[in-house]
N, C-alpha and C positions, 0 to 999 in steps of 0.2 A: 687910138681913142676906143677904139670898138672892141680891139683887139684885149683892152687893160679891162675895161666891161665883162669881158667875157669871163676873165680868170676872175675877177671878182665876184662875178655872180657863182660862177663854177667853187668857188670858197665857201660862199654862203650856202651853197647846197650840202657839203660834207660837214659843215659847221651845224648845220642844223640837226644832223643825228647826236647832238652832245646836251647832255643837261648843263643847266646855267655854272654850276661848279667845274664841271669839265672845260666846256668854254674859256672860264677864266683862267685855268690852269693852260691849256694849249695858246690862247694870246697872250701870254703874261709876257712882259718886258725881259730885256737881257739879262738885268742883276740875278743874282743868286735866288732860286725858288724851290720852297719845300714842298711837296703835294704830300699831306697823307691821304693816303686810300685805304680807306675801310674794307675788310673782306666782301669781295662781290662788285666792287662800286665801279667796275669797269677802267682799270687803273690800264690797261695795257691797251686798249685803244684810246686812252688820254697818250699813251708815250707816242703810240703809233701817229697820232695827228700832231701833236706836236712837231716829230718830224715833218711831216706833209705841210705844218704852215710855215715852217723856217723856210722851207725849199720854195713854197708859193710866192714867199715874201722877197725872194731874189737869193738867198743865202745858198752858196757853193754847198753842195752836199758833202765832196771831199773834205769841208772845213766845218763836220758834224759827227760828235764821236757819241755814238751809241755803246753803251756800257750794259752788259746784263750778265746772269750766273749761268745762262745755256745759251748753245749756239739758235738752239729751236725758239728761244723767247727773241732771242735779234731776227731772227727769219722772219719770225710771224709779224713783229711789229715793221718791219721793212716791207713785208706784203701787203700788209694793210694802208700803210703810206703811199705803195704805189697805186692802190685802188681809189685813193681819197684825192691824191695832188694830179693836175690836169697835166703834168709835165712826164709822167707815166714811170714805168718799171725800169728805166735807164736812170735815171736821175737819182730815186732813192737807192738803188743799187750802187751808187758810187758813194755813200756812206761809209765813213768807217765806224764796223760795228762789230760786236764780240762779247767774248767773256773778257775778265781782268787779265788772265793768263793769257790767252792768247793775241788781245791788241799789246800786250807786254813783250811777249816773242816777238811781234812784229817791229815794234819801235826800238827793240833792243840789237835787233840785226842793224838795221839804221845807223844808231848810235854805238855800236859795239866798241869802236875805240874809245871815245870817252867814257865807256862802261871798263875798259881794260881786258874784253870779251874777245875771243874770236869770231868773228862772223858765221863760222860755219860749227858753233856748238850745237849739243845735240840736248836733248831734255829726256830726263829721267821720268817714268811714272812712278807711283809711290811703291810697288814693289821693285824696283830697282832700286831707288832708294833704300830700301830696308836690308836687301841683298848688299850692297856698298858701306852701309851702316856696319855689317855684321861683318865683314870682309876685314876692315878696319880693326873693329872690338877683338877678331881673334890675333890679327896680328899684334895689338898694344898685349895681349895676352889676358884680358879681361875676360873673355871665355871659359877659362880653365882656374878662375878661382876656387877656396874653397866654400865660401859662400856663394849665392845665386847671386851672379849680375842682370839686371834687365836685361830682357831677351830684345831681338832687334826691333822687333814693330813697337816695342815700347819705349824704346831708346830715339826711334822715329818719332812717335808721338809726343815724347818732351821735348826732341827738337821743334817739332813744327811749332807746338804750343808757344815757345820763348820766341820764336821769329814772328809771328803770328799776331801775339797777342802785345810784342812790346816789353813784356816782364822780362826779368832777370831770372838765371837759372834758380835761385834760391827760392824765390818766391813761389815760381812755378811749380816745384817740388812739394812745397809745404802745402798749398792748397789744391793740386791737382794728383801727385805721386807719393805723397807723404813717405810711403815705405821706401822710396827709392834715395830719400836725403842722405842716408851713409854712403852713399856713390857720388856725392856732387863732385868731387873731386876728380875722380875719374870720367864721370858724363863730362864735365868740360873739357878734360883732353881729349875723351874721344871726338866731340862735336868739333874740336879745332883740327883734330888729323882727319875727320871727314869732311870739313871744307877745302883742306889741301889736295884732297884725293879727287876732287869733285874738279878742283882747278887744274891738276895735274893731268887730268883726264877732257878736259874740255866739256865738263857736262853741268847743267842746271838740274836743280830738282825743280819741283812745284813753286817752294818756297821762294827759292832765288828769282824767280821770274818776277815774283812781287819785290821782292827785296833790293834787287839790281835799282829796277824802275823807279822806286824810292830816292834810294841812296844818288843816282846819277841827278836826281833834281835838286840836288844841294848844291850844285855847280847853277850860279844865277846865270850862265852864257845858255846851258843847256836848258834850262828852266824856260827861258824866253823862246829859243827855239822850237825844244817841244811842245811846249804850254803854246804857242804862236802859232802852231798848224793848223790849229782849232779855234773857228768862233763860239762856238757853242759845245757843251757837254752835257750829255742826258744819262742819268743812272737809274737803273731798276733795281728793284728790291733793297734797296739801301737799308735796311735793316737789317740786312745780314752782312753788311762790311765788316772787316775787322779793322785793328789800328794800323795797319799798313797800307789798308786800301783807302781809308779816310785821308791818309796823310800824304799818300797818290795825289788824290783828288785838291788838296789843298796847294801842294805843289805846283800841279797843272795849272790852278787859278791864280797863281801869285800877280799876275799881272792883267788880269781877264776875269771880272767874276759872273761871266755868264755860263751858268751850271744850275740845272733844275735836275733834284733827286727825287724820285718815286717812291715811297714803302708806309710801311704801316706798321709804329713802334709795337701795337698789340700781335702782330705774329712774328716777333723776333725770338725764334725756336732753337738756332743753331751755336747756344754757348760753347758747345764742344768741340765746334771747330774755330773759336775764338772769336767768334761774331761777338761784336758789341753793340748792345742797345744804346749805349749813351752815343754812337754817332749819330744816330737820328735825332735822340733828344736835343743833344748839342748843336747841332745845326745851325741855329739860327746865332748862335754867342761864336759859331766857329767862320761863320761868314756873315759878318755885320751889315745890316738892313737887308737880312732875306724877307722874301715875300712869303707867307704859310697861307696855302690853300689846302681845304679839308673837301674829302669827295665822301658825301654821306648818304646817299642813295643807293641802295643795296639791290643789285637786278638779278639775285641768286634765290635767297630764302623767303618763305612767308613770314607774314607780320609776328605770330607769336614765338617762331623760332630765334628772330631777330631780340623780342624782350627777352628773353630767355639771355642770350649771349650778349646783349647791352648789361643786364644785372651783373652778370660773373664779371665783367669788364669793370665795373664800377669798383671791386677790391684791388684794382691796381694802384700802387702807392704812388706811382709817377707816371705821367702819361699825357699823350695829347687827347684833350677831352672830346669827344665826336660820340654822336648817337645816330647809329644806323638805324635807317627808315625804308618801307618799301611802298610799293604802291601795292604789291600783291597782297591784296586782302583774303581774308577766311584762312582755311587750314587748320589742321590739327593743332592742338599743344603738343610739345614734344614731350615724352612719357618717360618717366623716370621709374625703374622696373627692380625691385628687389627680388632677390633670389636666395634660394635656401644655401646651394653650392653650384660650383662650376656647371654640373651636369645641366641643372634646370636651368641656368643662364643659357647652356648651349642650344637646350629643347625651346626654349622662349625664341632666342634668335633665329633658327632655324623655321620654326614654327611660322614666325612674323614673314619670313624671305618667301616663303612657299605661299604664304595667304597674299601678300604683294605680286607674286610672280603671275598667279592664277586672275590677278585683277588684270595683268598686262605690263607691269613692270618688270623689262627683264633684268634676269639677274646682275649683267653687267651694267647696270643703272642704280644697283644696292653694294654697299660697301659696308664692311665689317672692320673696324678702327680701333688700335691697341697702342697704349704707351712703348711696348718693350717686343718684340718679335717672339719670346717664347710664350708668352700669353695667351696665342691663338692655337697652342698644341693640342689639348682637348678640342677643341672647335673643331681642327681640322681633322682629327680623327672620327669625327662623328659626322663630317660631310662627305667623308670617302666610306663610310659605313653605309650611309644613305643614297651613293651614288648621285652626289650632288656636287657638280664642277666647281672648281675654284683657282683662282691664280693669286698667289701670293707676290706681293711685290717686295724685289731685292733679288736676290740670287746671284748665281757666277756670271763675273762681266766678260765683256768679249777681251779684254786684254788680258785679264786674269786666266784666261784658260792657256795651259802651258803649251800645245802644239802651235797656239797664235805666238805665246812670246817667242817660241823657237824661231819660227819663219820673221819674225821683226829680228831677232836680233842679227839674223844676216843680215838684213837692208842696215843695220844701224854699225856694222862693220866696216861697209861698204862708206859710208855717209862719214864715219869717225873712228878710223883703224886705232883710234888711242882709247877706245872703249871697252874698258878692261873687261867689265861685266858682261858684254856681249860675245866676247872671246871666248872668257870662260864657258858660258852656255852652249855654245855651238862646239866650241872642241870635246866637251863632257857627253855630248849626244854619240860620239864613236865608240864602238868598242875597243877596249884596252886601254882607251884614257881615262885616268882618275885626276882627282885633284893637284896629284905631283907633275905627272905628265903635262898637263896642261900650263899648270904654271911655268915648266921649262920651256914648253913652245911659244908661250907669251914672252918670256925673256929672249928666244930666239928672234921673235918678229921685233920687239923693243930695239935689237941691236942692230937691226935691218932698217932701221929709219919708220915702222911700222906698215911698211908696205905689205898689204895682204898677200901679195903673189911671193913674199920671202919663205912662206912658210913651206914652199916646195924645198927648200935646203933644209929643211931640219930632219934629222935623223928620229923617228920615233920608233915604240916599241914593235916587236914583230906583229904583235897581236893587232896593232894600230895602224900599220902600214897602209894598207889597201884604204882605207875607209881614208886616213891623211892623204893619200895622193887624190883619190876622187873631190874631195875637198879644197886640195890647194888647186885643181884644175879650175872648180867653181870660181872661185876666189879669183882666179887671174883671169878666166873669161869675163867676168864683171868688174874688174878693177879699170880704171880711168876715166870716172864721172859717170853723168847719165847719157853715155853715148847710145845705150839700149833704152824704151822706150819702158815706164816702169812694170809695166805687165809681162812684158817679155824678159827684164830681169829677174822677176816673181818666177815666173817659167822655169827661168834655166837655175835657179836655187832648188825650184821642186823637182827637180831632175835628179840631183843631189839628194835632197830630202826626204822625197817620199818614201824610199825602200828603207830609211831608218825610224821612218815616222810610222811604218809597218811594224817595225820589229819593237818598238819600245811603247806602243801605246796598244791597250784592248779598246775592243769596241772601235774600229777607224773611221767606221762610215760617217756618224755624226760628225764628227772631228773634221773630217775630209770637205764637208760642207763649208765650213767656217774658213777653211783655206781657200775655197774657190771665191767665197765670198769676199774675202782680202783681195783676191786677184780683181776681182770684178772692181769694187772700190778703187783700186789703184788705176785703173782706167779712167779715172777723170783726175788724175792729176798730171802736169808737166814736169814737177821735180821731185824727185824723192826726198829731198827735205822739206818740204813742204806737206808730204803725205806720212811722214813720220811723225812730225810735229803734231799735224792733226789728230794723228791716232792715240797721241798720247795727252792734249788738249781737249780733244772732244769725241772720246771715243766710243762705237756702235755700244749699246747697251746690254745687250746681253749676247750669248752662245747658245746654241740649239742643245752643246754636248752637257750631258748631265742635270739638265732643267727639267726631267720626269718624263714619264709616259705622254706619247702624244695623244691627243684626244679628237674627236670628232664634233662634239659639241662646239655651236658657233655662238653660246652664250654661257658666260661663268660667274659665279658669283668672285665679289673682290674682296680680299683680304689684304690691310696695309697697316703698316705703324703710321703712326701721325705724322711721325717727319716725312715720310715717303709721300704722304698723303695731300701736302700744303700744294697748293696751286691745282687742286683739283675739285671737282664737285659731283655730286650723285644725288638721286632723286631721293635716295633713302640712307640714311648711316645708322649705323648700331656702333654707338662707343661703350665697348664693353671693358670689365673689370675697371669701374670708376670709384676705387674703394682706395683709402691712405695705405701707401705701401706701394701701389702701383699707380695711380695718379692721385698726389704727387711721386716720383717712384721715390722708395726709400732711400735710394744713395745719391737722389738729387733733392736732400731736404737741408742738406748742411749749413747754408745761408740765407738770407732772403734775397740775395739775386737768385740763387738757384730756385726759391719758390717763386719769386716772382714769373721766373722764364718758364716753369711747369703751370702754372694760372696761364699763360700766354700758348703754351701747349695744348691746354683743354679748349681754352677759344678759339684756337684754328680747328682741332676736332669737330667743334660744335657748327662752326660754323662753313662745314663741307657741305651740309647738308641742305637741299632745295625743298622738299616737301615735307620731310617725316623724319623724324629724329628720337632716337631711342637709347636711353644711356641707362645701362644695366651693372648691377653689383652685387656678387654672391656674399651673404651673411656669411658663410664657412668654406674656407679653404682645407681642403686633405691633403697631409703630406704623404701620402702611399696613393699609388697611382689608380685607386679602385674606390667605389663611394662606400664598400662595405669596410674599407678600414678605418680607424678611430682614432688614427693620429691627426688631429685637425686644429686649425684654429680660427677664431671669430676676425670680422673685419670690421672697418667703421666705415661708412660712406665719407666719400674725398671732401675734404676740408672747403673747399674751393664751392662746394655745392650745398651754400649756407643756405639759411630760411628764406634769403630774399631770392634767391636763383631759384628755389625749388618751389615757391608761390608761382612761379612760371611754368611749372611741370604739371600735368597729371602723373597721378602715382597709380602704381600696381605693383601686386606682389605676387610671384608665383607658388605653386605648391599648397593653397590653402584650402582646406577641408570646406566647401558651402556650408551656411547658418540650415541647420534643422535636418543634416543628410545622417547625425550619426544615429546609429542601431540603439534600440532602448536596451538597458542595460539589467533589466530584469529589477525584481523585488529588493528592497533594501534588506542588508544582512544586519544581526544583530549584535554585531561583536563591536566590542569598545576597542577600536584600532587606537585612536588619539589617547585614551587613558594609558593603554599598554605602552606608547612611544614615552611618554611623560615618566611612567613606572620603571623602564630600564634605568635613570638616575637616581631611584631613591636609594 
C-alpha cells in the first residue's frame, strides 16, 4: 500500500507541471482523443507526459506506439517521459517510437511474408528512386522523344503525389502538373514499369513503405494481429499527415479505438507534400466518439503578438476555433514596416538586428523568415558586405553528397546484390568503365546468381582490368554476411575506394571528414541492414562539403524559409516580403485550398516570435539587380494583413523625409506655367 501511495504521489508531482487543459489531455480515457495544440502551447510536453501517464498506470511500454515526423522529436518525448515516470529510462525506452516510415520498415520485416516481400529488402532514398525512374524511362524510349518528356525528378514528383494523395494520375496532372497532361498514357506505362523494376530488385522507395503498410491492413487477420500489438497509439503533428497515413491509422485501430492525435489545423502547411488538412478537421467523424481537447495557453509569445495572430486566423474559412492567450503581459506591439524597395527593407532589417544585438539579444536569437528561398538573395549580399555572419536553413544534405552515396552503394551491394543502381554507381567509379561496360558486367553477375564475388570471372576492357580486379577482391573479402563488424567492413571498402576518391573528387579533405563520420556512425550498429535503413529513413542533416567557408564566429543571424522554421522560436522575428505575390506566393494562389494554406503559412511565421515581430514589405520591386535600374513594378500589401490585423500593429515607413527639413526654394517665379500647360492643347 505504501508503494502505491508513493507512486500516486510521484505522479501528482509531475502532473502539477501541467495546466488544466494539458492535464485533461494527458489523463484522458482510452477512446479516440484529438488534441488541438495551438502554437507554443506545450504540445511536446503533453505527448511526453501522456506516455509517462500510461506507463505509470501499468501499461506495458512495448504496447505503446508513438508516431512522429522526426526521430529527434520521438527521442525528445521519450526523454521527457523518462524524467517524469517513476520507473525510469528503461521503461520509456521500450516504447515503439519513430517516424511513420521507420515504424513501417520495422513492421514490414516482421510481416514480410504476408506483404509478399523479401525480408531482406532494401530502401532507396529519393535520389535513387529518381535514378531508377530515369533508367526505366530510357529503356522505354521516352527520353528520346522529339517533344520534351518530363525529367526524372518531375516524374518522381508525379508518382509520389499520386501515391500519397490517393488521387488518380489524371487528377494529379490536371491540378499540379498540367503541362504534363499530354504524356498521361506514357507516364502510366512508366510508373507500371517502375513498380516492376523495384519488385525485381527487391527494393522499396519511401512511398512503398507507407503503401505496403496500408495495403497489408486490408487483410483482416493481419490488421487484427498488427493493430493488436499496441494498446495505445499516439501521433504527433497530425495536421501534416497524408491520405495514406490517415488510412494506416484507421486500419491499425479497426479493433481498438485507443488513439490520441495531437496537432494544429492552423499549422498545416505541407500541402506540396500531399499533407491533407482534412485529416485533422475530419478526425471526429472518422473516429466516432472522439474527445476534442484544445490547448490555448501560449508559453512563447507576448500578448500583443498573440492578438495579431489570433486576428489573422479569424480569416480561415474552416478551423477549430481557439483563442491563444498568454500570461506574458506587456511587450511591444508587432511592427508593420512599409519600405520603398528591397534595399530599404535590407537596411531596416539589419539596423534593427544590430540595434537589438547591442541590447544583448544574440544574433542567433533573431531570425529573418521568407516564403521562398530566393527572396533573401539581396539581404544575404548586404549581410556579406557588412561582414555580419548568418546561416541559412537548407543546403546540401549528407546523403546527397556524391562521395557519401559512393560509399553507401558498396554496402547496398553487399546487403542486396540485386540492387542494380548501386552496382552501376560502383562500377562506373572505375577508370575505363562506362554505361555499356557496366551493363555487360551486371549481366554477367546476374547470370551467376548475383554473387558479388562472381565479378572475378568477368572479362573487362584492358583499361579497366586493374580497377575491376581490386573491386572484385574487395567484394570477395566482404561477401558472406556480417561476419566483420560494420566499421571493419567500411574500412575494407575504403581500402579500395580511397584511391578512387582521390582521383575523381577535387578538394577531397572536407569530403574525407564525411567518410570518417560515416565510419564513426557505423560503430553504433550491430547490423549492416539496420545501418542502411536508418541512413535512408533518418539521415544526418548536412555535410561539411560545399556548405560555405568556415567561420570563427560563435554567433550568427538565422535566415530561413517559413517551412523550415516550423517548430522553432526566436526572441525577434523579421518576416520580409509580406506583399501579394510573395505571401501568398503567386504560384500558390490558384484555389481556395491553396490560399488557405498560404494563410496558415503566414500564421506559422508570425507565431515563431517570442518578444518582437517585424513584418516588412517593399513598395517597389526592381527587375534589374541595381537600384539605379528603372524596370520595376509596384507591390500591394499581403491580402492577409487586412484592416483588422493591421489594427494590432504599429506602423512604420522607411525613407521618409522628416517634416520641416526641406530647404527654402527661394522666391516664386513669375512664369505662368499652368497656363502654358493648358495652351499646349489650344
